[in-house]
A tleap script that builds the chain and sets N, CA, C and O, in Angstrom:
source leaprc.protein.ff14SB
mol = sequence {
  NMET ILE GLU MET PHE ASP TYR ALA ALA ALA
  LYS SER GLY ILE ILE GLY LEU THR LYS ALA
  LEU ALA LYS GLU LEU GLY GLU TYR ASN ILE
  ASN VAL ASN CYS VAL SER PRO GLY ARG VAL
  ASN GLN ILE ILE PHE ASP GLU VAL LEU GLU
  ASN MET VAL ASP ASP GLY ALA TYR ILE GLN
  ARG ASN GLY LYS ASN ASN GLU VAL ALA SER
  VAL VAL CYS PHE LEU ALA SER ASP ASP ALA
  ASN PHE ILE THR GLY GLN ASN TYR VAL VAL
  ASP GLY GLY GLN SER LEU GLY LEU LYS CYS
  CSER
}
set mol.1.N position { -5.812 -22.622 7.696 }
set mol.1.CA position { -5.705 -21.253 8.160 }
set mol.1.C position { -4.382 -20.669 7.664 }
set mol.1.O position { -3.327 -21.294 7.775 }
set mol.2.N position { -4.463 -19.472 7.122 }
set mol.2.CA position { -3.268 -18.777 6.656 }
set mol.2.C position { -2.747 -17.919 7.791 }
set mol.2.O position { -3.426 -17.005 8.260 }
set mol.3.N position { -1.549 -18.220 8.222 }
set mol.3.CA position { -0.938 -17.440 9.294 }
set mol.3.C position { -0.059 -16.366 8.667 }
set mol.3.O position { 0.869 -16.667 7.916 }
set mol.4.N position { -0.360 -15.126 8.979 }
set mol.4.CA position { 0.377 -14.021 8.376 }
set mol.4.C position { 0.959 -13.093 9.432 }
set mol.4.O position { 1.134 -11.900 9.186 }
set mol.5.N position { 1.258 -13.639 10.608 }
set mol.5.CA position { 1.778 -12.795 11.674 }
set mol.5.C position { 3.113 -12.174 11.294 }
set mol.5.O position { 3.404 -11.043 11.682 }
set mol.6.N position { 3.928 -12.907 10.537 }
set mol.6.CA position { 5.221 -12.358 10.131 }
set mol.6.C position { 5.044 -11.187 9.159 }
set mol.6.O position { 5.759 -10.189 9.247 }
set mol.7.N position { 4.097 -11.314 8.243 }
set mol.7.CA position { 3.806 -10.235 7.293 }
set mol.7.C position { 3.254 -9.015 8.034 }
set mol.7.O position { 3.651 -7.882 7.763 }
set mol.8.N position { 2.336 -9.259 8.968 }
set mol.8.CA position { 1.738 -8.157 9.735 }
set mol.8.C position { 2.796 -7.425 10.554 }
set mol.8.O position { 2.785 -6.197 10.630 }
set mol.9.N position { 3.699 -8.167 11.159 }
set mol.9.CA position { 4.757 -7.552 11.962 }
set mol.9.C position { 5.695 -6.726 11.080 }
set mol.9.O position { 6.090 -5.620 11.449 }
set mol.10.N position { 6.044 -7.265 9.923 }
set mol.10.CA position { 6.947 -6.543 9.017 }
set mol.10.C position { 6.281 -5.271 8.490 }
set mol.10.O position { 6.909 -4.214 8.437 }
set mol.11.N position { 5.018 -5.378 8.103 }
set mol.11.CA position { 4.309 -4.211 7.567 }
set mol.11.C position { 4.168 -3.125 8.635 }
set mol.11.O position { 4.375 -1.945 8.354 }
set mol.12.N position { 3.823 -3.518 9.838 }
set mol.12.CA position { 3.720 -2.549 10.937 }
set mol.12.C position { 5.066 -1.905 11.220 }
set mol.12.O position { 5.139 -0.714 11.520 }
set mol.13.N position { 6.132 -2.693 11.124 }
set mol.13.CA position { 7.470 -2.162 11.339 }
set mol.13.C position { 7.849 -1.119 10.295 }
set mol.13.O position { 8.451 -0.098 10.626 }
set mol.14.N position { 7.499 -1.370 9.038 }
set mol.14.CA position { 7.800 -0.418 7.967 }
set mol.14.C position { 7.019 0.883 8.175 }
set mol.14.O position { 7.555 1.972 7.972 }
set mol.15.N position { 5.755 0.764 8.578 }
set mol.15.CA position { 4.950 1.963 8.820 }
set mol.15.C position { 5.526 2.763 9.996 }
set mol.15.O position { 5.599 3.990 9.938 }
set mol.16.N position { 5.928 2.073 11.050 }
set mol.16.CA position { 6.551 2.743 12.193 }
set mol.16.C position { 7.877 3.387 11.823 }
set mol.16.O position { 8.164 4.505 12.251 }
set mol.17.N position { 8.689 2.696 11.033 }
set mol.17.CA position { 9.965 3.240 10.579 }
set mol.17.C position { 9.736 4.477 9.724 }
set mol.17.O position { 10.472 5.457 9.834 }
set mol.18.N position { 8.718 4.434 8.874 }
set mol.18.CA position { 8.385 5.586 8.024 }
set mol.18.C position { 8.098 6.814 8.878 }
set mol.18.O position { 8.604 7.900 8.597 }
set mol.19.N position { 7.299 6.647 9.905 }
set mol.19.CA position { 6.942 7.775 10.768 }
set mol.19.C position { 8.150 8.288 11.547 }
set mol.19.O position { 8.339 9.497 11.683 }
set mol.20.N position { 8.967 7.367 12.058 }
set mol.20.CA position { 10.144 7.772 12.824 }
set mol.20.C position { 11.141 8.515 11.940 }
set mol.20.O position { 11.694 9.536 12.348 }
set mol.21.N position { 11.371 8.003 10.726 }
set mol.21.CA position { 12.298 8.684 9.814 }
set mol.21.C position { 11.765 10.040 9.378 }
set mol.21.O position { 12.530 10.992 9.226 }
set mol.22.N position { 10.450 10.128 9.176 }
set mol.22.CA position { 9.854 11.416 8.792 }
set mol.22.C position { 10.101 12.458 9.879 }
set mol.22.O position { 10.390 13.616 9.579 }
set mol.23.N position { 9.989 12.048 11.139 }
set mol.23.CA position { 10.234 12.970 12.255 }
set mol.23.C position { 11.697 13.396 12.310 }
set mol.23.O position { 12.000 14.568 12.533 }
set mol.24.N position { 12.592 12.451 12.109 }
set mol.24.CA position { 14.023 12.760 12.232 }
set mol.24.C position { 14.582 13.511 11.023 }
set mol.24.O position { 15.500 14.318 11.171 }
set mol.25.N position { 14.044 13.258 9.839 }
set mol.25.CA position { 14.624 13.832 8.630 }
set mol.25.C position { 13.897 15.069 8.119 }
set mol.25.O position { 14.343 15.702 7.162 }
set mol.26.N position { 12.787 15.416 8.748 }
set mol.26.CA position { 12.023 16.576 8.319 }
set mol.26.C position { 12.804 17.867 8.357 }
set mol.26.O position { 12.643 18.719 7.484 }
set mol.27.N position { 13.646 18.022 9.355 }
set mol.27.CA position { 14.429 19.259 9.463 }
set mol.27.C position { 15.397 19.436 8.300 }
set mol.27.O position { 15.892 20.537 8.060 }
set mol.28.N position { 15.664 18.350 7.580 }
set mol.28.CA position { 16.541 18.406 6.404 }
set mol.28.C position { 15.739 18.440 5.099 }
set mol.28.O position { 16.284 18.239 4.013 }
set mol.29.N position { 14.445 18.697 5.226 }
set mol.29.CA position { 13.534 18.731 4.073 }
set mol.29.C position { 13.512 17.415 3.301 }
set mol.29.O position { 13.403 17.404 2.075 }
set mol.30.N position { 13.617 16.308 4.034 }
set mol.30.CA position { 13.518 14.982 3.426 }
set mol.30.C position { 12.169 14.399 3.816 }
set mol.30.O position { 11.850 14.278 4.999 }
set mol.31.N position { 11.391 14.045 2.823 }
set mol.31.CA position { 10.072 13.447 3.043 }
set mol.31.C position { 10.207 11.933 3.047 }
set mol.31.O position { 10.951 11.362 2.249 }
set mol.32.N position { 9.483 11.291 3.952 }
set mol.32.CA position { 9.502 9.835 4.034 }
set mol.32.C position { 8.059 9.358 4.107 }
set mol.32.O position { 7.324 9.715 5.028 }
set mol.33.N position { 7.661 8.555 3.139 }
set mol.33.CA position { 6.311 7.987 3.087 }
set mol.33.C position { 6.418 6.536 2.664 }
set mol.33.O position { 7.461 6.109 2.168 }
set mol.34.N position { 5.356 5.777 2.854 }
set mol.34.CA position { 5.350 4.401 2.358 }
set mol.34.C position { 4.021 4.113 1.665 }
set mol.34.O position { 3.023 4.803 1.873 }
set mol.35.N position { 4.042 3.087 0.850 }
set mol.35.CA position { 2.868 2.670 0.090 }
set mol.35.C position { 2.586 1.219 0.449 }
set mol.35.O position { 3.486 0.379 0.407 }
set mol.36.N position { 1.340 0.923 0.800 }
set mol.36.CA position { 0.915 -0.434 1.124 }
set mol.36.C position { -0.079 -0.917 0.079 }
set mol.36.O position { -1.277 -0.654 0.185 }
set mol.37.N position { 0.414 -1.617 -0.923 }
set mol.37.CA position { -0.501 -2.103 -1.952 }
set mol.37.C position { -1.279 -3.319 -1.469 }
set mol.37.O position { -0.811 -4.086 -0.627 }
set mol.38.N position { -2.469 -3.474 -2.019 }
set mol.38.CA position { -3.257 -4.676 -1.780 }
set mol.38.C position { -2.873 -5.715 -2.810 }
set mol.38.O position { -1.733 -5.749 -3.274 }
set mol.39.N position { -3.813 -6.553 -3.165 }
set mol.39.CA position { -3.568 -7.609 -4.144 }
set mol.39.C position { -3.398 -6.978 -5.523 }
set mol.39.O position { -4.326 -6.372 -6.057 }
set mol.40.N position { -2.209 -7.128 -6.089 }
set mol.40.CA position { -1.876 -6.520 -7.379 }
set mol.40.C position { -1.402 -7.614 -8.327 }
set mol.40.O position { -0.566 -8.443 -7.970 }
set mol.41.N position { -1.947 -7.603 -9.531 }
set mol.41.CA position { -1.503 -8.579 -10.522 }
set mol.41.C position { -0.053 -8.344 -10.895 }
set mol.41.O position { 0.383 -7.208 -11.084 }
set mol.42.N position { 0.675 -9.425 -10.996 }
set mol.42.CA position { 2.049 -9.393 -11.482 }
set mol.42.C position { 2.128 -10.428 -12.588 }
set mol.42.O position { 1.455 -11.456 -12.523 }
set mol.43.N position { 2.928 -10.175 -13.582 }
set mol.43.CA position { 2.964 -11.042 -14.759 }
set mol.43.C position { 3.073 -12.511 -14.383 }
set mol.43.O position { 2.357 -13.348 -14.932 }
set mol.44.N position { 3.953 -12.827 -13.461 }
set mol.44.CA position { 4.179 -14.222 -13.117 }
set mol.44.C position { 2.983 -14.851 -12.384 }
set mol.44.O position { 2.812 -16.070 -12.411 }
set mol.45.N position { 2.170 -14.032 -11.740 }
set mol.45.CA position { 1.060 -14.543 -10.948 }
set mol.45.C position { -0.314 -14.207 -11.519 }
set mol.45.O position { -1.320 -14.538 -10.891 }
set mol.46.N position { -0.400 -13.566 -12.678 }
set mol.46.CA position { -1.678 -13.082 -13.202 }
set mol.46.C position { -2.781 -14.132 -13.194 }
set mol.46.O position { -3.885 -13.848 -12.730 }
set mol.47.N position { -2.517 -15.327 -13.692 }
set mol.47.CA position { -3.574 -16.341 -13.755 }
set mol.47.C position { -4.042 -16.745 -12.369 }
set mol.47.O position { -5.242 -16.900 -12.139 }
set mol.48.N position { -3.115 -16.916 -11.453 }
set mol.48.CA position { -3.472 -17.307 -10.087 }
set mol.48.C position { -4.269 -16.197 -9.410 }
set mol.48.O position { -5.307 -16.465 -8.805 }
set mol.49.N position { -3.801 -14.963 -9.502 }
set mol.49.CA position { -4.465 -13.853 -8.824 }
set mol.49.C position { -5.829 -13.535 -9.406 }
set mol.49.O position { -6.724 -13.121 -8.670 }
set mol.50.N position { -6.014 -13.716 -10.711 }
set mol.50.CA position { -7.312 -13.429 -11.307 }
set mol.50.C position { -8.397 -14.307 -10.698 }
set mol.50.O position { -9.561 -13.910 -10.630 }
set mol.51.N position { -8.020 -15.480 -10.265 }
set mol.51.CA position { -8.986 -16.389 -9.639 }
set mol.51.C position { -9.142 -16.127 -8.148 }
set mol.51.O position { -9.945 -16.787 -7.488 }
set mol.52.N position { -8.382 -15.166 -7.602 }
set mol.52.CA position { -8.415 -14.904 -6.165 }
set mol.52.C position { -9.078 -13.577 -5.824 }
set mol.52.O position { -8.822 -13.031 -4.750 }
set mol.53.N position { -9.913 -13.043 -6.695 }
set mol.53.CA position { -10.593 -11.785 -6.402 }
set mol.53.C position { -11.500 -11.995 -5.209 }
set mol.53.O position { -12.266 -12.958 -5.160 }
set mol.54.N position { -11.413 -11.096 -4.253 }
set mol.54.CA position { -12.185 -11.174 -3.014 }
set mol.54.C position { -13.615 -10.702 -3.256 }
set mol.54.O position { -13.836 -9.541 -3.600 }
set mol.55.N position { -14.578 -11.592 -3.079 }
set mol.55.CA position { -15.982 -11.240 -3.299 }
set mol.55.C position { -16.463 -10.144 -2.352 }
set mol.55.O position { -17.421 -9.436 -2.663 }
set mol.56.N position { -15.816 -9.999 -1.213 }
set mol.56.CA position { -16.224 -8.983 -0.244 }
set mol.56.C position { -15.521 -7.651 -0.449 }
set mol.56.O position { -15.738 -6.715 0.322 }
set mol.57.N position { -14.680 -7.549 -1.479 }
set mol.57.CA position { -13.945 -6.310 -1.731 }
set mol.57.C position { -14.873 -5.269 -2.345 }
set mol.57.O position { -15.862 -5.617 -2.991 }
set mol.58.N position { -14.561 -4.018 -2.149 }
set mol.58.CA position { -15.393 -2.936 -2.674 }
set mol.58.C position { -15.158 -2.710 -4.155 }
set mol.58.O position { -16.096 -2.385 -4.883 }
set mol.59.N position { -13.942 -2.873 -4.612 }
set mol.59.CA position { -13.653 -2.824 -6.035 }
set mol.59.C position { -13.374 -4.260 -6.454 }
set mol.59.O position { -12.410 -4.869 -5.991 }
set mol.60.N position { -14.199 -4.791 -7.310 }
set mol.60.CA position { -14.218 -6.218 -7.629 }
set mol.60.C position { -13.159 -6.628 -8.650 }
set mol.60.O position { -13.482 -7.233 -9.673 }
set mol.61.N position { -11.926 -6.308 -8.381 }
set mol.61.CA position { -10.820 -6.755 -9.222 }
set mol.61.C position { -9.522 -6.560 -8.454 }
set mol.61.O position { -9.478 -5.866 -7.439 }
set mol.62.N position { -8.489 -7.174 -8.951 }
set mol.62.CA position { -7.164 -6.954 -8.380 }
set mol.62.C position { -6.589 -5.660 -8.936 }
set mol.62.O position { -7.001 -5.192 -9.998 }
set mol.63.N position { -5.648 -5.094 -8.223 }
set mol.63.CA position { -5.007 -3.877 -8.678 }
set mol.63.C position { -4.062 -4.129 -9.834 }
set mol.63.O position { -3.728 -5.269 -10.156 }
set mol.64.N position { -3.643 -3.047 -10.443 }
set mol.64.CA position { -2.677 -3.112 -11.545 }
set mol.64.C position { -1.398 -2.417 -11.093 }
set mol.64.O position { -1.423 -1.482 -10.292 }
set mol.65.N position { -0.290 -2.895 -11.624 }
set mol.65.CA position { 1.009 -2.323 -11.243 }
set mol.65.C position { 1.040 -0.810 -11.412 }
set mol.65.O position { 1.556 -0.097 -10.551 }
set mol.66.N position { 0.486 -0.317 -12.524 }
set mol.66.CA position { 0.551 1.121 -12.784 }
set mol.66.C position { -0.273 1.930 -11.782 }
set mol.66.O position { -0.001 3.114 -11.583 }
set mol.67.N position { -1.269 1.319 -11.154 }
set mol.67.CA position { -2.070 2.039 -10.162 }
set mol.67.C position { -1.263 2.286 -8.890 }
set mol.67.O position { -1.415 3.324 -8.245 }
set mol.68.N position { -0.420 1.348 -8.539 }
set mol.68.CA position { 0.472 1.537 -7.391 }
set mol.68.C position { 1.614 2.476 -7.788 }
set mol.68.O position { 1.996 3.358 -7.019 }
set mol.69.N position { 2.150 2.282 -8.980 }
set mol.69.CA position { 3.255 3.118 -9.460 }
set mol.69.C position { 2.856 4.587 -9.530 }
set mol.69.O position { 3.685 5.463 -9.282 }
set mol.70.N position { 1.607 4.866 -9.862 }
set mol.70.CA position { 1.148 6.261 -9.939 }
set mol.70.C position { 1.239 6.949 -8.584 }
set mol.70.O position { 1.603 8.122 -8.504 }
set mol.71.N position { 0.915 6.230 -7.530 }
set mol.71.CA position { 1.006 6.798 -6.179 }
set mol.71.C position { 2.473 7.053 -5.828 }
set mol.71.O position { 2.813 8.099 -5.274 }
set mol.72.N position { 3.328 6.100 -6.151 }
set mol.72.CA position { 4.759 6.252 -5.870 }
set mol.72.C position { 5.326 7.449 -6.639 }
set mol.72.O position { 6.085 8.244 -6.084 }
set mol.73.N position { 4.958 7.573 -7.916 }
set mol.73.CA position { 5.435 8.707 -8.724 }
set mol.73.C position { 4.964 10.035 -8.150 }
set mol.73.O position { 5.719 11.006 -8.124 }
set mol.74.N position { 3.711 10.079 -7.687 }
set mol.74.CA position { 3.210 11.311 -7.065 }
set mol.74.C position { 4.032 11.658 -5.828 }
set mol.74.O position { 4.433 12.809 -5.652 }
set mol.75.N position { 4.286 10.674 -4.974 }
set mol.75.CA position { 5.033 10.931 -3.742 }
set mol.75.C position { 6.473 11.356 -4.025 }
set mol.75.O position { 7.084 12.062 -3.223 }
set mol.76.N position { 7.008 10.929 -5.157 }
set mol.76.CA position { 8.373 11.312 -5.526 }
set mol.76.C position { 8.423 12.658 -6.253 }
set mol.76.O position { 9.504 13.176 -6.529 }
set mol.77.N position { 7.271 13.213 -6.558 }
set mol.77.CA position { 7.221 14.467 -7.315 }
set mol.77.C position { 7.249 15.683 -6.383 }
set mol.77.O position { 7.085 15.563 -5.169 }
set mol.78.N position { 7.460 16.844 -6.984 }
set mol.78.CA position { 7.435 18.096 -6.226 }
set mol.78.C position { 6.040 18.408 -5.688 }
set mol.78.O position { 5.906 19.173 -4.732 }
set mol.79.N position { 5.008 17.831 -6.282 }
set mol.79.CA position { 3.639 18.058 -5.811 }
set mol.79.C position { 3.414 17.501 -4.407 }
set mol.79.O position { 2.457 17.887 -3.735 }
set mol.80.N position { 4.287 16.596 -3.959 }
set mol.80.CA position { 4.135 15.972 -2.643 }
set mol.80.C position { 5.151 16.505 -1.630 }
set mol.80.O position { 5.434 15.838 -0.634 }
set mol.81.N position { 5.697 17.684 -1.871 }
set mol.81.CA position { 6.742 18.229 -0.998 }
set mol.81.C position { 6.311 18.438 0.451 }
set mol.81.O position { 7.160 18.474 1.342 }
set mol.82.N position { 5.033 18.575 0.701 }
set mol.82.CA position { 4.559 18.857 2.060 }
set mol.82.C position { 3.908 17.623 2.696 }
set mol.82.O position { 3.191 17.739 3.690 }
set mol.83.N position { 4.158 16.456 2.125 }
set mol.83.CA position { 3.600 15.199 2.640 }
set mol.83.C position { 4.734 14.368 3.202 }
set mol.83.O position { 5.708 14.082 2.506 }
set mol.84.N position { 4.610 13.980 4.458 }
set mol.84.CA position { 5.629 13.126 5.063 }
set mol.84.C position { 5.025 12.319 6.211 }
set mol.84.O position { 4.070 12.749 6.858 }
set mol.85.N position { 5.596 11.157 6.445 }
set mol.85.CA position { 5.157 10.298 7.540 }
set mol.85.C position { 3.855 9.568 7.284 }
set mol.85.O position { 3.197 9.134 8.230 }
set mol.86.N position { 3.470 9.424 6.030 }
set mol.86.CA position { 2.173 8.841 5.702 }
set mol.86.C position { 2.320 7.456 5.077 }
set mol.86.O position { 3.327 7.140 4.443 }
set mol.87.N position { 1.296 6.649 5.274 }
set mol.87.CA position { 1.197 5.334 4.646 }
set mol.87.C position { 0.020 5.386 3.680 }
set mol.87.O position { -1.126 5.559 4.095 }
set mol.88.N position { 0.303 5.236 2.414 }
set mol.88.CA position { -0.760 5.254 1.402 }
set mol.88.C position { -1.181 3.822 1.099 }
set mol.88.O position { -0.388 3.015 0.614 }
set mol.89.N position { -2.428 3.524 1.389 }
set mol.89.CA position { -2.979 2.191 1.153 }
set mol.89.C position { -3.647 2.195 -0.215 }
set mol.89.O position { -4.599 2.941 -0.448 }
set mol.90.N position { -3.147 1.362 -1.115 }
set mol.90.CA position { -3.663 1.271 -2.475 }
set mol.90.C position { -4.194 -0.149 -2.627 }
set mol.90.O position { -3.513 -1.030 -3.153 }
set mol.91.N position { -5.429 -0.357 -2.153 }
set mol.91.CA position { -5.953 -1.729 -2.116 }
set mol.91.C position { -7.398 -1.864 -2.578 }
set mol.91.O position { -8.037 -2.881 -2.307 }
set mol.92.N position { -7.917 -0.869 -3.263 }
set mol.92.CA position { -9.282 -0.962 -3.772 }
set mol.92.C position { -10.334 -1.070 -2.677 }
set mol.92.O position { -11.445 -1.540 -2.922 }
set mol.93.N position { -9.992 -0.640 -1.487 }
set mol.93.CA position { -10.935 -0.669 -0.373 }
set mol.93.C position { -10.895 -1.948 0.439 }
set mol.93.O position { -11.707 -2.122 1.348 }
set mol.94.N position { -9.979 -2.841 0.136 }
set mol.94.CA position { -9.899 -4.114 0.855 }
set mol.94.C position { -9.698 -3.914 2.356 }
set mol.94.O position { -10.238 -4.676 3.159 }
set mol.95.N position { -8.932 -2.901 2.740 }
set mol.95.CA position { -8.653 -2.679 4.161 }
set mol.95.C position { -9.834 -2.064 4.910 }
set mol.95.O position { -9.765 -1.885 6.126 }
set mol.96.N position { -10.918 -1.739 4.200 }
set mol.96.CA position { -12.113 -1.195 4.849 }
set mol.96.C position { -12.892 -2.254 5.611 }
set mol.96.O position { -13.763 -1.929 6.418 }
set mol.97.N position { -12.583 -3.507 5.361 }
set mol.97.CA position { -13.290 -4.603 6.004 }
set mol.97.C position { -14.286 -5.233 5.037 }
set mol.97.O position { -14.392 -4.830 3.879 }
set mol.98.N position { -14.991 -6.201 5.522 }
set mol.98.CA position { -15.920 -6.921 4.658 }
set mol.98.C position { -17.078 -6.061 4.211 }
set mol.98.O position { -17.611 -5.249 4.967 }
set mol.99.N position { -17.446 -6.258 2.984 }
set mol.99.CA position { -18.594 -5.556 2.411 }
set mol.99.C position { -19.835 -6.416 2.656 }
set mol.99.O position { -19.868 -7.590 2.287 }
set mol.100.N position { -20.829 -5.834 3.268 }
set mol.100.CA position { -22.078 -6.562 3.520 }
set mol.100.C position { -23.021 -6.325 2.341 }
set mol.100.O position { -23.323 -5.183 1.996 }
set mol.101.N position { -23.472 -7.397 1.739 }
set mol.101.CA position { -24.378 -7.241 0.600 }
set mol.101.C position { -25.782 -7.633 0.978 }
set mol.101.O position { -26.687 -7.567 0.146 }
savepdb mol mol.pdb
quit
């Protein structure tokens, strides 16, 4: 069994911190958002991760670095000036739960 309580607690803490900072810094026109990527290939782990594709996932592959980076770039752009306190999940639908086939 993989125990991930520490990861879950840290991720929840970051999402909560994002919302709290967005509330406190909004009056200064500072936007605060976070991005929660799913399984993303990284050069050092590519071979291992390619074999770990979740059969129950909605998009049948791991993410790519540039797919997460695109969301971050959008949030850092002027196009996202009215977005704050949000958590963007970039996981190919993994967080939707198991896919029933």
